[in-house]
C-alpha positions, 0 to 999 in steps of 0.5 A, spaced: 469 501 534 468 494 531 462 491 534 464 484 534 469 480 538 474 478 532 481 481 534 484 482 527 492 482 527 495 488 524 502 486 524 507 489 519 507 495 515 500 496 512 501 501 507 500 497 501 496 491 504 489 490 505 486 491 512 482 485 511 489 480 511 488 475 516 481 476 517 475 472 514 470 476 511 463 474 509 457 477 506 461 483 503 462 484 495 468 482 492 473 486 489 471 485 482 465 490 484 471 495 484 475 494 478 479 501 479 481 500 486 483 493 485 487 495 479 490 501 483 492 496 489 495 490 486 502 489 485 506 491 478 507 483 476 499 482 478 497 488 474 501 487 468 499 480 468 492 481 468 493 487 462 496 481 458 491 476 459 485 481 457 489 483 451 490 476 449 483 474 451 480 480 447 484 479 441 482 471 441 475 474 441 475 478 435 479 473 431 473 468 433 468 474 430 472 474 424 472 467 423 465 467 423 465 469 415 471 466 412 474 470 407 472 477 411 480 478 411 485 478 405 491 474 405 489 469 411 490 462 410 483 458 410 481 456 417 487 459 420 485 462 426 492 464 428 492 469 422 486 472 424 489 473 431 495 477 429 490 481 424 486 482 430 493 484 434 495 489 428 488 492 428 487 493 436 494 496 436 493 500 430 499 498 427 496 496 420 502 492 416 498 492 410 499 485 409 492 483 411 486 488 411 478 487 411 475 485 404 467 484 406 462 489 409 462 484 415 470 484 416 470 492 416 464 492 421 468 488 426 474 492 424 471 498 426 468 495 432 475 493 434 478 500 433 473 503 438 474 498 443 481 499 442 481 506 443 477 505 450 482 500 452 488 504 451 485 510 454 483 506 460 490 503 461 494 509 460 490 513 465 491 507 470 498 506 469 499 514 470 495 514 476 499 508 479 506 512 477 503 519 479 501 516 486 505 519 492 508 515 497 512 517 503 518 513 503 519 512 511 522 506 515 519 504 521 524 501 527 522 494 527 521 494 534 518 500 539 521 500 546 518 502 553 523 505 557 524 511 562 524 518 559 524 524 564 522 519 570 516 516 566 515 510 563 515 511 555 513 508 549 518 510 543 517 509 536 523 511 531 522 513 524 527 515 518 525 519 512 529 515 506 528 520 501 533 526 501 528 531 501 524 534 507 517 532 509 514 538 511 508 539 516 509 532 518 504 530 523 504 523 527 498 519 530 499 513 535 493 509 536 492 503 541 487 497 538 485 492 542 479 489 546 475 494 550 470 492 555 464 497 556 460 498 563 455 492 561 461 487 560 461 487 553 467 486 549 469 490 543 475 491 539 476 499 538 481 504 537 484 509 543 488 515 541 495 515 545 498 522 547 504 524 544 509 529 547 510 532 540 506 530 534 508 535 529 514 536 526 515 542 521 521 539 517 522 531 517 529 530 514 532 524 517 529 521 523 523 522 528 522 519 535 515 519 537 514 519 545 508 516 548 508 517 556 505 511 559 501 515 565 494 514 568 491 516 561 495 511 557 491 505 555 498 501 556 498 504 564 498 498 568 498 493 563 504 487 563 507 485 556 504 478 557 497 481 558 498 485 551 500 479 548 494 475 550 489 481 548 492 481 541 493 488 542 496 492 536 499 499 536 498 503 529 502 509 527 500 514 522 504 519 519 502 525 514 505 531 511 507 534 504 513 532 500 517 538 498 519 535 492 512 533 489 508 538 493 503 533 494 500 530 501 503 523 503 501 518 508 504 512 511 501 507 516 505 502 520 502 497 525 506 493 531 503 487 534 504 487 542 510 482 542 514 486 538 515 491 544 522 491 547 521 493 554 527 496 558 531 497 551 533 503 548 535 505 541 542 505 538 544 512 536 544 513 529 548 519 529 555 520 530 561 526 528 567 525 524 574 528 526 572 534 522 565 535 526 561 533 520 555 529 522 553 522 519 547 518 520 547 511 519 540 508 517 542 501 517 542 502 525 534 504 525 532 497 527 538 496 533 536 496 540 540 495 546 538 493 554 538 500 558 
């Protein structure tokens, strides 16, 4: 439960986005205090651009150090910082073409220091790239709009999810949460999470699609709420899925959030499955988002 009146908008898929997006945070430590986490969550273009900028900056620094003692590197044109920069690149990358090499004790000392920095940097960047590539992801597609319609005689919230991979997600579990304002007996308003009961919150082998059913009964946070009230209160619905990817045998997680104005009342999902003349079953993932009036 969040002890403040601010209601963050969690619209959209949050799997790869910061939960602070859309919220102004004050007094907290910046992301630079956690470089590893920042390097893991930024996009590939930003990550590669940052690595390139660091690489250039480090080599310019070492080029400046070599320049402090003219003649410390052989075959460098007098006063040519560009030659020193490229010598630094060759040293840092352990390429060593041989045209330029340290001549003085100072030059050897800076070259030794640069080689040590290169070993540490190469190990760190290699670890980061491996961690980014090996991080498991669930490729789940969430229907763009949840629906609210009658099911077994009870108004029911339904969320449809499809597995975009051609592999099973074993022991999959689903949870649905209501995020919105809560008023205490003392009249104080909080923003908090409330669990929303699912008819079936477990799936032994999720292969194609899975529809979650939440009955809107007296125990539901949606009970007695109109669509306009939910939008006015900026209510969000958060879905989280966890399971084991059978291909990698790794635990994967996925999360998606819906804003209240994305609910479709009185709609039903368009059927994704059909049978051809030979009795074979077809699934059309392009219909995952399609709904129609009931």
